[in-house]
N, C-alpha and C positions, 0 to 999 in steps of 0.2 A: 591297261591302265590309260599309255600311250595313244591307244583308237578313242580312250572315253575321254581323255580331255581335249585332244581335237574335236571330237564331235560338241562336245561343250561348247568351244570356241565356236564353231561352224552356226549354231545354233544361237549362241548369244550377237554374231555380227545379222541373223536374221531377224532377230529381233530387234533390234538398232536400227535394220532400215526397213521395217514395217512400221518403228513408229511407237510399236510400245513400248522402247524405253524411254525414258524423260532423264534427266540429270538433276537430281534431290535440290542439286541450289538455283535450278534455272528457275523463271517466271513462272512458267508451266508446271516443274513437278514442284512448286511450292502449292499451285492450284488443284494440282491431280493430290497433294498431299491431303489437304486440309477441307477440298469441297468434293471432291470424287468418291462416289458411291460404292467405288469399290476399294478407294482405301481404308485402310481399316482406320486409323485416327479419324476419320471423318468421318466412317459410320458409328461410331464412338459418339463425335462429337454431334453428329444430327440427334443421334438417341437420346443425349444432354440435354436440348435444348426444345426436342418434342414435348417429352417429361416434364421438363423445368415449367413449359407452357402451359402443358396441359394442367397441371395441378394448379398452376397457375389462375386459370382459366374458372377451373371448380371452385376454388377458393373465393375466388372474388364473385361469382356470379349467385346473385342471390332470388329466390324466387320468391314471389309476394301474391297469395292469394286474394279473389277480390270479395271485399265484403262491405261492399254496397255503403261503404261509410263517407260520410261528405261534411266540409265544414256549415257549422249553423243548419243543418239539415235533424229529423228525426232519423234517431238510430230505426233501422230495419229488424233489428233482435239484440238481445241481451248479450254482451264478450263480457267472456272472463279473462284474466291473465293464465299465460298458459307455459309458464314460469314465472320464478324468484327475480326481480330487477331492483337494480338501483341505479339509479342516476341522476346528472345534475342537470335541470331546466335551466340553459341556459339564461334566456328571454327573463324569467324568474329571479337567476342570480344577477342581472343587471339592472331587475327593477329596482332589488335590494339595494346595490352597490349605489344606485345616483338616490334612493331615500335616505340612508345613510349620509352620503357627501350634501345634501344637503340640507340636513340637520346638523351638520357643523356651522357654527355661528361666525360672524368676521372677524378675523384676526386683526385687534388693533393695541395698537404698540404704543407707548410713552413718547411724545410726543418734544424729539431731545431741543428743540428750540425752547419748548412753553417748560421744559424743566431747567434749563439754563436762565430764562426769565422769572424763576419759582421767587429767586431774590427778589428782583424788583419788585411783583407782587406784593410780596409783603413788606418789603418798603414802603410803596405806598399808602399801606395800610400802616404801616408804623410814621410815614409823613404826614398821614390825616391828623390821627393822633397829637402829636406833637407838636404841629404845626397852632391845631386849635390851642396847643395850650402857651404857646408862645402868645395867639391874638387877644387868648384869655387875659394875661399877663397885662396889656397896656391897657395902664389909668387911662390915659389921657383923651379914652373914647368910650364912650354910651356904648348899652349892649347892643342896641340897636346897628351904630358903626359898626361894631366889631362882628355882628351877625354878615354884614354887609359887605365887609372888608374882605371875613374868612371866605364867603362865597364866591367873589371875584379871584380872589388867591387860586381857589379851586375849580376853578373853571367851570364851576355848575355840573360836576360832575356827581357831584351827592344831592338830597332831594334837601331843599332847605328847613326842612323838619330833623332831619340829620344832624346838621351843622349848629345849630341852635341848641339840639338835646347834647355835641360833645363840649359845647362852650361853658354848657349848665356843672358841667363836672366841677369835682374840686380836681387839684393837681393829682393824688393820690388814687383816686377814684380811674382819674383818666388811667393812668398807667397802669392801674388792676384791668380795665378794662382792655386796655391795647393788649394786653399780653392775651388774654385768652382770646382774645378776636384770632392774634397774631397762631395759639394755637389751634382756635379750632378750623383755621385756613389752610396749618400745616395738613392736618387730618386727611380735610375736604382735597388737598391738591397729590398727595400721596396713592389718593386713587385714579384708576384711570376712568378719566371723565370725556366720552364720546362726543363728540361735537352735537349729535342727535340729542345727547345725554344730558345737554348742558341745563335746560329749562326744569327737568326733574329736578337735579339737584340743585337748582336756585328754590325749588318748591320744597326741598327737603331741611332748607337751610333754616325756615321757619320751625320745622317740628325740632332740627338738634339745637336752637336757640332756645326758644323757650322751655325744653326741658331739662337746659344747663342753669343747674342752681350755683354754676359758680358766677353767673352773669346779672348783677340786678335787674329787677320788673324794669325800671322806666329805664336801662342800657338797654334792653333786648332787641328792642325796635332801631338803637342807632347802630349796634352790629348786623342785626343781618342784613339794612341798609348796605352797609359795608362791606361785609363776604358779599351780596349780591353785587353787587356791584364790580367786582374783584375777580370774579370766578368765569374761569375760562377754560376751555377742550386741551385734557392733558394728554389724548391718546388719539394718533390719526390711523387712517385705514392703513393696510398691507399689503395688497393682492395677490403678490407672490408667497406669501406664508400663508395665508387664506386657499389656497391654491393646494399648497404644499399639503395641507391636511385633511382636506378635503378628497384628494386623491391618499391619501394614508386610509381614509374612512373606509374608501371603496376597496383598497388591499384586504382591510381586518374582517371585510364582511364575507361570511361563511357562504360559501357556495350555496344555491337553497337544492338539496340532496330530495330526489320523493323515489320513495319505498314501496313497490308492488310485492304482492305475495301473490303465489301460485294459487289458482282459483278465488282471487277478487275482480269482483264485479267490475269491470273498467266503468261500461257505459248499461245501462237498462235499457227495456225494448221502449220503443217512444222519445229516449231522452232526447233533447238539441244536443250536439256535437260543437261541443268548445274546441279554442285551441288547444287548450291543457290537454284533453281526450285523445286529440289528432297527436302530439306530441308523445304521447303515452304509447298509444297505438303502433307509431313509427319504431320506439326503440323496442316494443316485442314481437317486430318486425313482420306486424300483421297490416300495415302498408306500406304498399313502395313510396319512398322516400327519391328523393333525387340522386343523381350518378353523382355517387363521390369518386371523381376521377385522384383524389387524394388515397382513397382507402386502395384503388388498384392498385396503384405506384407501389403504397408501401408493401403489399402484398407479393406482388412480386419480384421487389429487390428480397424479402424475406424468404421467399420460395427461394430463388434464385440462389441467395448466402448458404442457406440448407443444402442444396441439390450439390453446390458446386465443393463445399464439407464431406458428403459426401462420397462423390464423386471420387476426389483427391483420395480419399481413406479407401477406395476400390482398387485406384491405381496405384497406390504406393504399400498396401499390406496385403491386397488380395490379388497377387499376381494370373493365379489361376483361372478367379472369374472375370476378371482384365482381359484377359485372351481368350475369353469363351462369350461371345457375343449373344449366343443362344441364351448364359445365363443372367447376363447384361440385359436382357432384350424381357426373361424372366422378371428380375426384378424391377424393370420399370414399366411392367404389364401390371405387377402386385399394386406395386405405388397408385398406380394412377385408379386402377379398380377398387380398389381402399379406401381411395379418397372419394371416388363417385358414390362408394355407402355411406360411410362417414358423412358425406353432403346431403345424401339424402334424407339416413335420418336425422340431422341437425332441422332437415326442411320441414320431414314430418313435427317435430320438437316446436318449432315455430309457428307452424296451423295448429298444432293442439296440444300435447304435452309436455314438458321439459324434457320426463324420464327418459325419454328416444336419446337424448343426449348420454346416457348412461350404459349405454348400448354398443356402442363402438366397437369394432370387433379386432382391434389393436391387440388385444393378445394372441389373437387365432394368428395374425402376423408375425407377432414374437415364437410362435410355439411352431409353425410352418418354414421359417428363414433358419431357425437353429438347426431343425433337423435337414434341409434341403444344404442350408451352407456351414454355417461354426454358430458360435455363442457371439460372438467378437461383432460381426457384422450383424448379427440380429438386434445385439444392443445398439447399436447405429442407429439401425431403419426405425426402432423402436424409438428411440428419443425421435428421431425426427418427425415421425406419424402423429406422435403426440404434442410436437407444437404446431403442427398443421393440425391439429383438432383443437387446439386453443382458439387458432387462430377464428376458428370457423363457428366455434363458439363464442364471438363477439370478446376475443381476448380474456377468455376464462380460464385465466392458467392455473388455475387449482384444479381443474378437469385437465388440464396436462400433466399435472405432480398426479395426480392417482393413477392415471393412466401407463404413464414411465415407470410408476417405482412396480407397478403390478408387471407390465409387461416385462421387464428387466428379470424380477423373480421370475418369473417365466420360463423365459429364456434359457437361468439356473438349473433350472429343474429340469428342463424336460432335458437339457444339453448329456444327463447321463443314460436317459432313456429313447428309446425308439417305437416301442409297442404301443398300440391302440391303446392299452389297458392302462397303459404310464404314461399317454397322454392324457387321459379324460382325469387321471390321478392328478396329472398337472394343471390341467381347468380347473378341476374343483377348490385345488388349496390355494390357486388363482385368484381364484373368484375370492374366495376369505381375503385376501392380502387385497382386492380391486375395493369390497364392502366396507371394509375397516378405513382404507385411505377416503371414499365414498361419505365413510361417518364423520372424516375427522372435518374435512372440505367444507358440509356444509352444517358442522356445529356453529357456526356464528350466526347461522339464520335463525339459530332458536326454535324452530317448527316441530316439533317433535314427531308429525304425522309426515312432516315431509325428509324429514332427516331418515327415519324409518322405512319407506317408501325408498327412497336410491341406495339404502344400503342393501334394500331388497333386488335392486337392479343388479347391481353389483354381485352377488353371489350367482344372479342367474346368468351375468355378462358373462361369467369365465367356463361354464357350463355349454352354454350356447357357444363358447370359439373356440374349443376342446372341441365338442363334432362336428362345427365349420374346418378344423383342422383336418380331421380325422376323413370329411368328405372332397376334402378335393385333393390329401395325396394322390391317389391314384391317378386323376385326370392332370396333377401339376406332372407326375412321374412317364406320362402317357404324351403330353404334349411338348413338351420341354424336351423330352427324351433326355431325365435328369432321373441318374439314382440315387436314392436315398438312403440311409440308413434303417428307417423304417422298413423302406421295401425291401433289402436286404437281409433282414431279420426275420420277415415273415417267410420268405422264402428259406432260410437257413430251418424251418419247422419241417422235420419229417414229415409230419402228415399230410405234406404237399401230394395232390392226388399223382401226377410224373412219377414221386419218387418213391407211392406205395406199386405203384406201377411195376417199379424197376425192382422192388424187393419182390416181387410175385416173378415176374417174369426171367429176373437174371439177378438173385439174390448172389452170387460171388462177387458180380459186381458193386450190390446196391453195399456191401460191408467193405469191401475195397473203397469206394469212396467216402464211408464213414470215416474208415481211417484217414484215409489218405487229408479227409477235409480237418480232422483234430489236427496232425500235424503240420497241415499248412497254417491251422490258425495259431498254434503257439510259435511256430517259424517266424510270422509277421508279426508279433507282438516282440520278437524277440527285438525286431532291427526297427519296428515303428513304421509299419507301411499297414495300409488298409486290412486288420485281420477279418474284418466279418465281410468282405470282398473276395478273399481268397477264400473263406471257409464255405461259400456259398457256392462259387466256382468249383473248387471240388468237390461237390457233393452233386454235379451235374454233370463234369469234365466226361463222364463217358456216358453220358443221355443217348447216345449212335450207337451204343452195342444192343439197344433194345430189340434193334431192329433183327442182328443177328447174334444174340444171344448165345447159342451153343456153338458159335466161333471165336471163344474166348474161353481162355484154359479156366480159366477161375469158374465158369459154371456150366463145365464138364463134366464135373462131379465122378465117379467110377467108368464114366462114360470114355471110350476110344477117341484119341485127339483127333479129331476131322482133315485135320491139316498136312497129317501121314498121308492122305489119300490125293491131297488137292497137287499138281503142280506148284513151287512156290512165290511166282508169279503172280498166280492166282489169288495164293493166298494173303501177298503181297496189296493186292487191291483191296481185298476185304477186310483186313485189319484198316487200312490207311482209311477206307469210306467211312470206319466210326468217327472220324472229325467233320466231315462232310455232315452225317446223319443227324449226330449231338448236334450242329450250330442248326440244322432247319428244324429240327425238332425244339429246340430253343425258342426259337424265333416263332413257330408256333403256339408253344406256351407262355408267349410275350416275357419271357427272361430279358431285364436288359440288357442293352447292346455292351455297358462296361463289363459285362460277366460272359457275353456270349465272346469279345473278342480275346478274354484271357483265355476260357474254354479254347477258340481257335488256335490258339499260341502254344496249348502245354507239350507241343510232341517237337514246335519249332521244324526242324530237317536233321531232325535223328535220322539215325540208321536201323534198319530190324535187319541186324545181324543176323539174326537166328534165320532167318529166311533168305540172306543175302550167305550166309555158310553151304545153307541148302544148295540154294539152284548152283554153287561153285561146284561142290561137290559132285550135283550128276550134271553140268556140264560146264566143262573147262572155257571157258571162253577170255580170251585174250586181246588185245594190242599188238602188234608187233612187238612193242617195245616188252612186254609184259605187263602193262599198266593195266588195273580193270575197274578203271574211275568210271566209264563211263556205263558200268554193270553197275558200281554200287550206290551210284545217283538215284540210278532206276529204283532201287531198294530203300530209298530215303523218303522221308515226311514229304510231302510237295505241299508244307503251312509257313507261314510268317514264322520267325524266330518269337523267342519272347521279347515284349517290349517295356513291359514293365515290370517293378520289382515282384508283385503279385504273381504274375504269369511263369517268373523265372522260379519263384518260391514252389507255383503249383506244379512247375516239370520237375527239379529237384525232390520236391514229399514225392510224386508220383515214380518214379523209377526206383527213387531208394527204397521206398516199399514194396515194390515189385519184387526189387531185386534179394530185399533181406530175408521176403519167402522164399524163394528159390534155395537158402543154405540148409541143406539135410540136420545138420547135430550144430544149432543155432548156440553162439555163446557170445559175450558181450564183445570180448575182441573178433568175433566173426563177423557182427554188426558193425563196428567200430570200420572196419578192413573195406567194409564192404560199400555204407558211406562212401568213406574216401576215394575210393575207386568211382563210381558213380560222379561227382562233384570231377574230379579229376578226368575222367572223359571227357564229360560235358562241356566243361572250360577248354580241353584241346581240342572238341569238336566246333566249338566256338559258336555253342549255341546262347552263349549269354553276352555274345558279343553286340549284339542292339540294346540289352535292358540296361536301365543306368541303375548300377549297384553297383557298389565297390567290393573289392577283398574282402575288407572288415566286415563287413555284412555278412558273404557269402561263408565265411569262417563262423560267424552269429548261428545262423541258418546249420550248416552243418551242424552245430552242436545242440543244437534244437533237436533236429530230425533224430540224431545219433542217441542221444536221451530220450526219446519216446518211443524208439524202435527196439529200443531195449529189450521189453518186454512181450516182445510178440515170437511168438511159434508157431506160425503157421509156415505148412511150407507149400512149395511152387512147382512149377514145372523147372527141371532144369536141361539147358538147350544141350543138343549134342554136341560134343566139343569143346565144352564151353565148362569151365571152373569160374573165377570172377566175373569171363566173360558174359555168362548167363543175366548179369544183371544191366546187360546193355539192350538187351532184346524185350524189354517192359511193355505188358500190356498188350502183346500181342497172341 
């Protein structure tokens, strides 16, 4: 230990001198942490940036085919709408706003000064009549003198005919006509009279007075003259109020919406292309538009936001995935590739028919992510892709809702299944959900044929996605070295060629493997370990015995034990080689690395006690102090100790099953004692020291194995000089 620490210090000094060591708090250390390709954090940052940039570029790019359309030129062909769209024609909307604003009349308000002078106007009328009565009452003047005198007093404001007429009235008539004239004047002045309407109102006075029965016919010309003389504008133009009214009219103007149905003819061959046609073709994505930098910006921001949420979720809740750069790379590749597929289908939709938008393979992603990782991460990725799909389809978030619902449903459905047949069932059920969602979101269009077509596309989509998921799974497992539940489940089927070969060549090993597989699976379930992984590893853990099956007791049957004639050291080499041979065969048959690692560790560094004891009996080799440690190490397996709970379970199940078989007269008590001995021996020998397993879990495993072995009555070789010690020489 002291020597090891000294070597560690020397190594540390060498690293510091070589410059490989950099303080994480120094500027150089910070740069290394966040920018060096060798830094774990930097690798993940670069992957995040690359993925976000790639997705943003895919979403923002728009491919536009050349259809040979130019403004004010004849169309070379008939062009039909490739999808249903509804959009606002902003130019037409502006025209409508201007038109409605122009129709708003100028706003005139009562002239405060005129209203304040209203009494003055009425006073002038009253003054006219009262003055005439006063002049009329002068007895010392002739009628001509009275007329001349009154005209002078009024200042030539009224025509002489009107003055003459009023002088001819009796005092009573003068009063009656005055009151009626004042009444008419009041009514007229209560109305807003614009400056440009004064002449019109004066002209209307003739009709008003002529039709007034309260005024005698002989007095009507007089009243008309008096009123016309006193009519003035009562309202003035208010520019601020007028502009406000026009703005309100603009605001109240409804947008000029244009609705186009899929299959509708936009232009026929030979038609002259107008501005409105250009706008419609651009909205349909059939004509290139000007570069919309605002679109690029908001798409980039949305992608950055969604990717940040996804990355935070993985960092916070999926530590195993975050720490595995290969798995992160797979997620990145999947997002980019499937976004490329979605964009490609959307491009086909913009060129041909909109139905391509209803074939986005989001359900396939949901299925694959659930199988490869877990349901929670699959849901997050499904939601992200669904939002991206909404952006691709020009913010048609009804598409987002449909794909999101079907994808999440397929995630829940497939999370409990892993076989190909069940994936097909998931795809079929998900297609029904997707078809229903497409039916609902397209109901507002009111086009039965369109609704039926898109509903049918939903049914087709789910089936295609299931087939796609099944086809991609082997590639995913191979390319990214990932063990999936589906792959493990297929390996657990006993119709695998290598297991059939084992059944024929090594039937004892085959039966032993089946039993250990069953015991290991139950034990793993008891502690929440990966039961499918340990089940498969147990099935293939003795694969190496196929090379020399006759050297293993369970395959010898009634034959003599070949090890009786061999040197213990030779027997040890043959027995221990089944680990190496098994790993080689597992690699040859493309068994996942994770399974192989469990197989390689299932004996750890256990002592082959039988051959060790036999060797001591034949050759008593000891050191000067009587310690035989060197000899003992020679008879140990030279493999790694179990590094996981699954490998530990396989070691304990394999040893326990082999030990219980060695009991001649088996009873539940003896089974329990034997299992206790196996566990105690493995723990004391340090075989479980490197596995992430607790004593509580070990006790649960022991109980599960004991219960499972109670019904086993098969016999197995009891090694010389062994009773309970026979258990320690398992699988030799």
